[in-house]
C-alpha positions in Angstrom: 68.5 52.8 -49.6 66.5 50.0 -51.0 63.2 49.3 -49.5 64.2 45.4 -49.0 67.2 47.0 -46.3 64.9 48.8 -44.3 64.9 47.6 -40.6 62.6 48.7 -37.2 64.8 51.8 -36.6 64.6 53.8 -39.5 60.8 53.6 -39.5 59.4 56.8 -38.4 58.5 56.8 -34.7 55.5 58.2 -35.1 53.1 60.0 -38.0 51.0 63.0 -37.9 47.7 63.4 -39.0 46.6 66.4 -40.0 42.4 66.3 -41.2 41.3 67.7 -44.1 43.3 69.8 -45.9 42.3 73.5 -47.0 39.8 73.1 -44.5 41.3 73.8 -41.0 39.1 76.7 -40.4 35.9 74.7 -40.6 37.3 71.6 -38.5 35.6 72.4 -35.7 32.0 73.3 -37.1 32.5 69.7 -39.8 33.6 67.2 -36.6 29.7 68.9 -35.0 27.6 66.5 -37.7 30.5 63.6 -37.8 30.0 63.0 -34.1 26.3 63.5 -34.7 26.3 60.5 -36.7 28.4 58.6 -35.3 26.3 58.7 -32.0 23.1 57.6 -34.4 25.4 55.0 -35.8 26.5 53.9 -32.5 22.6 54.0 -30.9 20.9 52.5 -34.5 23.0 49.7 -34.7 23.0 48.5 -30.7 19.6 48.8 -31.1 19.4 46.6 -34.2 21.6 43.8 -32.8 19.5 43.8 -29.1 16.3 43.2 -31.3 18.0 40.5 -33.5 19.3 39.2 -30.4 16.6 39.2 -27.6 14.1 37.9 -30.0 14.3 34.2 -31.0 12.0 34.8 -33.9 14.8 37.0 -35.2 16.8 34.4 -35.1 16.6 33.8 -39.0 19.7 33.7 -41.3 18.4 37.1 -43.0 18.1 38.8 -39.2 21.9 36.9 -38.3 22.8 38.5 -41.6 22.0 41.9 -40.6 23.3 41.4 -37.3 27.0 40.7 -38.7 26.4 43.9 -40.7 25.9 45.7 -37.8 28.9 44.3 -35.9 31.3 45.4 -38.6 29.5 49.0 -39.1 30.0 48.9 -35.5 33.7 48.5 -35.4 34.2 50.6 -38.7 32.8 54.0 -37.4 34.8 53.2 -33.4 38.4 52.5 -35.3 38.2 56.0 -37.1 35.9 58.4 -35.9 36.9 59.0 -32.0 40.3 60.0 -33.7 38.7 61.9 -36.2 37.2 63.5 -33.6 40.5 64.2 -31.8 41.9 65.7 -34.5 38.7 68.0 -35.9 38.3 69.1 -32.5 41.9 69.3 -30.2 44.6 68.9 -33.4 45.4 65.7 -32.0 46.9 64.1 -34.4 49.7 62.3 -33.8 50.1 58.8 -33.7 52.5 56.2 -33.5 53.4 54.3 -36.5 52.6 50.8 -35.1 49.1 52.6 -34.2 48.8 53.7 -37.7 49.3 50.7 -39.2 47.0 49.2 -36.6 44.3 51.5 -37.7 45.1 51.0 -41.5 44.4 46.9 -41.1 41.2 47.1 -39.1 39.4 49.8 -41.5 40.8 48.0 -44.6 40.0 44.2 -43.0 36.6 45.4 -41.9 35.4 47.0 -45.0 36.5 43.9 -46.4 34.1 41.7 -44.2 31.7 44.0 -44.4 31.4 43.4 -48.5 31.8 39.0 -48.2 28.3 40.1 -45.5 26.6 41.8 -48.2 27.5 39.4 -50.3 26.4 36.0 -48.1 23.3 38.8 -47.5 22.8 38.1 -51.1 22.6 34.7 -51.4 20.5 34.4 -48.1 18.1 36.4 -50.6 18.6 34.3 -53.6 18.4 31.0 -52.1 14.7 32.4 -49.7 13.5 33.2 -53.8 15.2 30.9 -55.7 14.8 27.9 -53.8 12.3 28.7 -50.8 11.5 24.9 -49.4 15.5 24.2 -48.6 16.1 27.8 -47.4 16.1 26.4 -44.0 18.5 23.5 -44.3 20.8 25.1 -46.9 21.5 28.2 -44.4 21.5 26.7 -41.4 23.0 28.0 -38.1 26.7 26.0 -38.9 26.6 27.4 -42.6 25.9 30.5 -41.4 28.5 30.4 -38.5 31.3 28.7 -41.6 30.2 31.8 -44.1 31.2 34.4 -41.9 34.6 32.4 -40.2 35.5 32.3 -44.4 34.4 35.8 -44.3 37.1 36.8 -42.1 39.7 34.6 -42.9 39.7 35.9 -46.1 39.1 39.7 -45.0 42.4 39.0 -42.7 44.5 37.2 -45.4 44.9 40.1 -48.4 45.1 42.9 -45.9 47.8 41.2 -43.5 50.1 42.0 -47.2 49.8 45.9 -46.3 51.6 45.7 -43.0 54.0 44.3 -44.7 54.2 46.0 -48.0 54.5 49.3 -45.2 57.3 48.4 -43.4 59.3 47.7 -46.3 60.0 51.4 -47.3 61.8 54.3 -45.5 60.1 57.4 -45.4 63.2 59.8 -44.9 61.9 61.9 -42.2 58.6 61.7 -44.0 56.0 61.6 -40.9 53.1 64.2 -42.1 49.8 63.0 -43.6 46.6 64.5 -44.8 43.9 62.7 -43.8 41.7 62.1 -41.0 42.6 58.5 -40.4 45.2 55.9 -41.2 44.8 53.8 -44.7 47.7 52.0 -47.2 47.5 54.3 -49.7 47.9 57.2 -47.7 50.8 56.1 -45.7 52.3 55.0 -48.6 52.2 58.0 -50.6 54.7 59.8 -47.5 57.6 56.9 -48.7 60.8 58.1 -50.8 60.9 54.6 -52.5 59.0 53.5 -55.6 55.6 52.1 -54.1 54.3 50.6 -57.6 53.7 47.0 -55.8 52.1 48.8 -53.4 49.6 50.4 -55.7 49.3 47.5 -57.6 48.7 44.9 -55.1 46.1 47.4 -53.1 43.9 47.6 -56.7 44.3 44.1 -56.8 42.7 43.9 -53.2 40.1 46.1 -54.5 39.0 44.3 -57.6 39.9 40.5 -56.3 37.8 41.4 -52.9 34.3 44.2 -53.5 34.9 44.4 -56.8 34.5 40.6 -57.2 32.1 40.9 -54.3 29.7 43.4 -56.7 30.2 41.0 -59.7 28.5 38.0 -57.8 25.8 40.2 -55.9 24.5 41.3 -59.3 25.1 38.0 -60.6 22.6 36.8 -57.4 20.0 39.5 -58.5 19.7 38.5 -62.1 18.4 35.2 -60.7 16.1 36.8 -58.6 14.9 39.2 -60.5 14.2 36.0 -63.1 13.2 34.2 -60.6 10.7 37.2 -59.2 9.1 38.3 -62.4 8.2 34.4 -63.1 6.3 34.7 -60.1 2.0 34.0 -60.6 0.7 36.7 -59.2 1.5 40.5 -58.6 1.4 40.7 -54.9 3.7 37.8 -54.4 6.3 39.6 -56.7 5.9 42.9 -54.8 6.4 40.9 -51.5 9.6 39.5 -53.0 10.8 42.4 -54.3 10.0 44.6 -51.0 12.1 42.2 -49.6 15.2 42.8 -51.3 14.5 46.1 -51.2 16.6 47.3 -47.9 19.6 45.2 -48.7 19.4 46.7 -52.0 19.6 49.8 -50.2 22.3 48.9 -48.3 24.2 47.8 -51.3 24.2 51.3 -53.3 25.2 53.2 -49.7 28.3 50.8 -49.3 29.6 50.6 -52.6 29.4 53.8 -54.4 30.7 56.3 -51.4 33.8 53.1 -51.8 34.3 52.9 -55.1 33.9 56.7 -56.0 37.1 57.7 -53.0 38.3 54.4 -54.5 39.1 55.5 -58.1 39.7 59.4 -57.4 42.6 58.2 -54.9 43.8 55.6 -57.8 43.0 57.9 -60.6 41.7 61.2 -59.7 44.2 62.8 -57.8 44.6 66.0 -60.0 40.7 65.8 -60.9 39.2 65.8 -58.1 40.7 68.9 -54.7 42.4 67.3 -52.0 39.7 68.3 -49.6 37.1 66.7 -51.2 38.3 63.4 -51.5 39.6 63.5 -47.4 36.3 64.7 -46.8 34.2 61.9 -48.9 36.8 59.2 -47.3 35.5 60.6 -44.1 32.0 59.5 -45.1 32.6 56.0 -46.2 33.1 55.3 -42.7 30.0 57.1 -41.9 27.3 56.7 -44.0 26.5 53.0 -44.1 26.8 53.2 -40.7 24.4 55.6 -39.6 21.7 54.5 -42.7 22.0 50.6 -43.0 20.2 50.2 -39.5 17.8 53.3 -40.8 17.0 51.1 -44.3 16.2 48.2 -42.8 14.1 49.5 -39.5 12.6 51.6 -41.6 11.5 48.7 -44.9 11.3 46.0 -42.3 8.3 45.1 -40.8 9.7 42.6 -38.2 12.4 44.8 -37.3 10.3 47.9 -37.0 7.2 46.2 -35.1 9.7 44.4 -32.6 11.2 48.2 -31.3 9.0 49.2 -29.3 8.8 46.1 -27.3 12.4 47.1 -26.9 12.4 50.3 -25.4 9.6 48.9 -23.2 12.0 46.6 -21.8 14.2 49.4 -21.3 11.9 51.4 -19.4 11.5 48.4 -17.6 14.4 47.7 -16.8 15.5 51.5 -15.6 
């Protein structure tokens, strides 16, 4: 049946997610560290958001972007991990086709939004170091709000076509997917039709979103390093570099697993074992949410110094 003639009744009612192929015997044990990482991500990002929201001194652009990053991390992990744990612990892999599409949309759009936030944070560091006298006037709250809105609209705009591209495909009763959550190419490969359009558009989105963002981040850090090494004293250079260290760590944690998973899924299916790819795909929705608040909490003095105060207020309220 031609893809363009597919109607809703020709789409599968449900799909079944099987977990990590080849490691079914270890699902129960794999879920334990995954659950622990999820709890750490929830606690760390929630704490970071509370610290920023409750302290007016942290309402500067850098920390507002950090709060937005924590929100996206919470959304990304909460969209995938609960279902992932249900599959690994209880073999509860059944999910409606529309529910699968909804999860796929959330995963990809949130990931694209997080890439936008990291780009905004790089721009924040560029302005703070290269144009410090105009920092607060350039990045006022209205500008930050518009940056966040543009990031959301861009993410929705580039990910929405995935839904229509997947609904146009015939699936011929293929409804078993070897994964722990729904993602675009995993669903597309269930189809009994040519998926070249899906592959090309998926590659285009990756290049135009995360690929372009990573290039712009690299350019901004080129300007930052040029400005830093022209500062008059080593102390000033060290202070400027230290403010960028946390952000660079978060960038590496985000982009390295993402690009590895993306490239192996499209070009290395025969070189990388399936269970390795699925396992890493699970880590790339868990590792950034876990490490981001740890990196910023450990390296940012302003946040680190306010954590005891937040914990003290929590004890008083109890």
